C-alpha positions as CSV (number, residue, x, y, z in Angstrom):
1,M,11.1,154.5,46.6
2,I,14.4,156.0,46.8
3,R,16.7,155.4,43.6
4,N,20.3,156.3,43.2
5,V,21.0,158.3,39.9
6,Y,24.1,159.7,38.6
7,Y,24.8,163.3,37.1
8,L,27.8,164.5,35.0
9,V,29.2,167.5,36.8
10,H,31.5,170.4,35.4
11,S,34.5,170.2,37.6
12,A,35.1,174.1,37.5
13,T,31.7,175.5,37.8
14,H,30.1,172.4,39.7
15,E,27.1,172.7,37.4
16,R,25.0,169.6,36.6
17,C,24.0,168.5,33.2
18,F,20.2,168.3,32.7
19,R,20.3,164.5,32.1
20,Y,20.8,161.9,34.8
21,Y,21.9,158.2,34.4
22,E,20.4,155.3,36.2
23,T,23.5,153.3,36.2
24,L,27.0,154.3,37.1
25,A,28.2,152.5,33.9
26,G,26.0,154.7,31.7
27,A,27.4,157.7,33.4
28,R,30.9,156.4,32.9
29,I,30.3,155.9,29.2
30,A,28.8,159.6,28.9
31,Q,31.7,161.0,31.0
32,R,34.4,159.2,28.7
33,M,32.6,160.5,25.7
34,R,32.5,164.1,26.6
35,N,35.9,164.3,28.0
36,S,37.2,162.5,24.9
37,R,35.5,165.5,22.9
38,L,37.3,167.9,24.9
39,G,40.9,166.4,24.0
40,Y,41.3,164.1,27.0
41,K,41.8,161.0,24.7
42,T,43.9,158.8,27.1
43,R,42.6,158.0,30.5
44,V,45.2,156.9,33.3
45,Q,42.9,156.2,35.8
46,R,39.7,157.0,37.8
47,I,39.8,159.1,41.0
48,L,37.0,159.3,43.7
49,D,37.2,162.8,45.5
50,E,34.6,164.3,47.8
51,D,31.7,162.3,46.1
52,L,32.9,163.1,42.6
53,E,34.5,160.5,40.3
54,F,36.9,162.1,38.1
55,E,39.1,160.8,35.3
56,Q,42.7,161.4,35.3
57,C,43.7,161.9,31.6
58,V,46.6,162.9,29.5
59,N,45.9,166.4,27.7
60,S,47.1,167.6,24.4
61,Q,50.4,168.8,25.9
62,G,51.2,165.3,27.4
63,A,50.6,166.3,31.3
64,V,48.3,164.2,33.4
65,V,45.5,166.5,34.6
66,L,42.0,165.8,36.0
67,A,39.5,165.9,33.1
68,T,36.7,168.6,32.8
69,W,33.5,166.3,33.5
70,A,33.0,164.3,36.9
71,I,30.3,162.0,38.0
72,E,28.3,162.7,41.1
73,E,25.8,160.3,42.8
74,D,22.7,161.5,44.0
75,H,19.3,159.9,45.5
76,I,15.9,160.7,44.3
77,D,12.6,159.9,45.7
78,C,10.1,158.4,42.9
79,V,6.8,156.8,42.9
80,E,6.3,153.6,41.2
81,L,3.6,153.6,38.5
82,I,1.4,150.5,38.7
83,I,-0.3,149.9,35.5
84,Y,-3.3,147.7,35.2
């Protein structure tokens, strides 16, 4: 069975976090928390760019920029466990 999962990706290095999220809503919550800790307190909008979903935020100087963490969707093949 193929499942959709979501990873947080660093926008500069394109490295994925170790954890994946089963829902887009869960990934968005984690993205908001991480970007908020980095100083991007106010989100203006979400932007979809080349399969990555970014947050456009206001930084500490008041400029509108793309925040550090983005969301990437991936597909994994997993085996369903049948427990008797």
